[in-house]
C-alpha positions in Angstrom: 48.3 179.7 113.0 48.9 176.4 114.9 47.9 173.3 113.1 46.5 170.4 115.0 48.0 166.9 114.5 45.8 164.0 115.2 46.9 162.0 118.3 47.7 158.4 117.7 47.2 155.8 120.3 49.9 153.2 119.6 49.6 151.1 122.9 47.9 147.9 123.7 44.5 147.8 124.9 43.6 145.9 128.2 41.7 143.1 126.3 44.9 142.7 124.0 47.0 142.3 127.1 44.8 139.9 128.7 44.4 137.7 125.5 48.3 137.6 125.1 48.9 136.8 128.7 46.3 134.0 128.7 47.8 132.4 125.5 51.3 132.6 127.0 50.1 130.9 130.3 48.4 128.3 128.4 51.5 127.5 126.3 53.8 127.5 129.4 51.4 125.2 131.2 51.4 122.7 128.3 55.3 122.8 127.9 55.7 122.3 131.7 53.3 119.3 131.8 55.1 117.7 128.9 58.4 118.1 130.6 57.1 116.6 133.7 55.6 113.6 131.8 58.8 113.1 130.1 60.8 113.1 133.4 58.3 110.7 135.1 58.5 108.4 132.0 62.4 108.6 132.1 62.3 107.6 135.7 60.2 104.6 135.1 62.5 103.4 132.3 65.4 103.8 134.6 63.6 101.7 137.4 62.8 99.0 134.7 66.4 98.9 133.4 67.7 98.6 137.0 65.3 95.6 137.6 66.3 94.0 134.3 70.2 94.4 134.9 69.9 93.0 138.3 67.6 90.1 137.4 69.6 89.2 134.3 72.7 88.9 136.6 70.7 86.8 139.1 69.5 84.5 136.3 72.8 84.2 134.7 74.6 83.3 138.0 71.9 80.7 138.8 72.0 79.3 135.1 75.6 78.8 135.2 75.7 76.8 138.5 72.6 74.9 137.9 73.7 73.7 134.3 77.1 72.4 135.6 75.1 70.5 138.5 73.5 67.2 138.8 71.1 65.4 141.2 68.5 68.3 141.0 66.0 68.1 143.9 63.0 70.4 143.7 61.1 71.3 146.9 59.1 73.9 148.7 61.9 74.7 151.2 65.2 73.4 152.4 64.8 73.1 156.3 67.1 70.0 156.0 69.1 69.2 152.7 68.4 66.0 150.9 71.3 63.5 150.6 73.8 64.2 147.7 72.5 61.4 145.6 68.8 62.3 145.9 66.7 63.9 143.0 63.1 64.9 142.6 61.0 66.4 139.9 58.4 69.1 140.5 56.4 69.5 137.1 54.1 71.9 138.6 57.0 74.2 140.0 57.9 74.9 143.6 59.9 77.7 145.5 63.3 75.8 145.9 65.9 73.7 144.0 69.2 72.2 145.2 71.7 70.2 143.2 75.3 68.7 143.6 78.4 70.3 141.7 79.4 68.0 139.0 83.1 67.9 138.5 85.7 69.7 140.4 84.0 71.7 143.1 84.6 75.7 142.8 82.8 76.3 146.2 84.5 73.7 148.2 81.1 72.2 149.4 82.7 68.5 149.3 79.6 67.0 147.6 77.4 69.2 149.7 74.4 70.7 147.9 73.8 74.1 146.6 70.3 75.4 147.2 68.5 78.3 145.6 65.0 79.3 147.0 62.4 82.0 147.2 62.4 83.7 150.7 58.7 84.9 150.6 59.4 86.7 153.9 62.1 88.9 152.7 61.0 88.9 149.0 64.3 87.9 147.7 66.2 84.8 146.3 68.7 83.1 148.7 71.7 80.9 147.8 72.9 78.3 150.3 76.1 76.2 150.0 76.1 73.1 152.2 75.5 73.9 155.7 76.5 77.5 155.4 74.2 80.6 156.1 72.2 81.4 153.1 72.9 84.7 151.4 70.6 86.8 149.2 71.7 87.1 145.6 69.5 89.8 144.8 70.1 93.7 145.2 68.4 95.3 148.2 66.3 97.8 146.1 64.7 94.8 144.1 61.5 93.2 145.4 60.9 89.6 144.3 57.3 89.1 143.9 57.4 85.4 142.9 59.9 82.7 141.9 59.2 79.2 140.8 61.6 76.4 139.9 60.2 73.6 137.4 62.3 70.5 137.3 61.8 67.5 135.0 63.7 64.4 134.0 65.8 63.9 137.2 65.5 60.0 137.0 68.5 58.5 135.2 68.4 55.4 133.1 70.8 53.8 135.6 67.9 53.8 138.1 65.9 51.6 135.6 63.6 54.5 135.1 61.7 54.9 131.6 62.7 58.6 131.8 65.1 59.2 128.8 64.9 63.0 129.0 67.9 65.1 130.1 67.2 66.9 133.4 65.7 70.2 132.7 65.1 73.2 135.0 62.8 76.1 134.1 63.0 79.3 136.3 60.4 81.9 136.4 60.8 85.0 138.4 58.6 88.2 138.7 60.2 91.3 140.2 59.6 95.0 140.7 61.9 98.0 141.7 60.3 98.2 145.1 57.5 96.9 147.2 55.4 99.9 146.4 51.9 98.8 144.9 51.4 100.0 141.4 54.9 99.2 140.3 55.1 97.5 136.9 56.2 94.0 137.4 58.8 92.3 135.2 58.8 88.5 134.7 61.9 86.6 133.4 62.0 83.0 132.4 64.9 80.7 131.4 65.2 76.9 130.8 68.6 75.1 131.7 69.5 71.6 130.7 72.1 69.7 132.7 75.4 69.6 130.9 76.4 66.1 132.2 74.9 63.3 130.5 72.1 61.6 132.7 73.1 58.1 132.2 
């Protein structure tokens, strides 16, 4: 006599497979989305670091030269350079500053002026020594949205001026990594005091 053994169905049902597959798909989608967000955030941080590094270099370069200069002259542009002994404040800020090197010249400008100005057409900061051609001091992949120079205290006591303050320059620059709209702008500011005594 043959005995009958009950059959066991040990497989997955179709419903169980669909539920497992759906859960797996949801988990993979969440993980992939998180990775994409992390990559995007990392790219943004790298862009901001690039702007900060470049703008720090620009600020340091200008600060060193302006600090050791004299006869600060602030204006909206420099179509023609002012005389070496002229100076001018701009309390409300302007797009350009020029000055004369104090002491021994390291640029060979022979009492000519060094000028820094915001080129609003090319969105960069230009440096001009004497009558030479201006050159950009900003990396090509950095976009300067605005730059202003605030100059005070340029009148010296020898001019019979009541101004007893040392000449001071404040620079405010706003920049982004590119000209694409929506880029997060970074604003840097520094204040410089003339090293040579203003007597």
